[in-house]
C-alpha positions in Angstrom: -163.7 -29.9 8.5 -161.9 -29.0 11.6 -161.9 -32.3 13.6 -160.5 -35.8 13.0 -163.9 -37.5 13.2 -164.1 -37.2 9.4 -160.6 -38.6 8.9 -159.9 -42.3 8.7 -156.2 -42.9 9.4 -154.9 -46.5 9.2 -155.5 -48.3 12.5 -152.4 -50.6 12.5 -149.2 -49.1 14.1 -146.3 -48.3 11.9 -142.8 -49.6 12.7 -140.2 -46.8 12.4 -136.4 -46.5 13.1 -135.9 -43.5 15.5 -132.5 -41.8 15.9 -131.4 -40.2 19.2 -130.8 -36.4 19.1 -133.4 -35.8 16.4 -136.8 -34.2 16.9 -139.8 -35.9 15.4 -143.4 -34.6 14.9 -146.1 -37.2 15.3 -149.4 -36.5 13.4 -152.3 -35.9 15.8 -155.0 -35.0 13.3 -155.0 -38.1 11.1 -154.8 -36.1 7.8 -151.1 -36.5 7.2 -150.1 -38.4 4.0 -146.7 -39.2 5.8 -148.2 -41.2 8.7 -147.2 -41.5 11.5 -145.4 -38.2 11.0 -146.9 -34.7 10.5 -146.8 -33.2 7.0 -148.6 -30.0 7.9 -152.1 -31.1 6.9 -153.4 -30.0 10.2 -153.3 -26.3 9.1 -156.6 -24.6 9.8 -157.6 -27.2 12.4 -157.3 -27.2 16.2 -154.6 -29.9 16.1 -150.9 -29.5 16.5 -148.2 -32.2 16.0 -146.7 -33.8 19.1 -143.0 -33.2 19.2 -140.9 -36.0 20.6 -137.4 -37.4 20.6 -135.7 -40.6 21.9 -132.6 -40.9 24.1 -131.1 -43.8 22.1 -131.5 -45.2 18.5 -134.4 -47.7 18.5 -137.1 -49.2 16.4 -140.6 -48.4 17.7 -144.3 -48.9 16.8 -146.0 -45.5 16.4 -149.7 -45.2 16.8 -151.9 -44.3 13.8 -155.4 -44.7 15.3 -154.7 -41.6 17.3 -156.3 -43.1 20.5 -153.2 -44.4 22.3 -152.7 -43.5 25.9 -148.9 -43.3 25.3 -148.5 -41.0 22.4 -146.9 -41.3 20.0 -146.3 -44.9 20.8 -148.8 -47.7 20.2 -150.3 -49.1 23.3 -152.7 -51.6 21.5 -155.8 -49.4 21.8 -156.5 -50.0 18.0 -157.3 -53.6 18.8 -160.4 -52.3 20.9 -161.8 -50.0 18.2 
């Protein structure tokens, strides 16, 4: 299985506290058991995690439906699925 169509990640966004100066890796494949972050489960697929950071400490809602237009942040797309 090399695509995410067979994976059913949770659709609700996950609230996380993000720290400035730290790199994060958002799961793009839906396979991670550490949603919304990558745990390496994409190995042997065409997916790679999205590296991101924030400029200030903040709480954010990260997408888990993997359809957001503002990755890794939730934009409400899950409400239309």
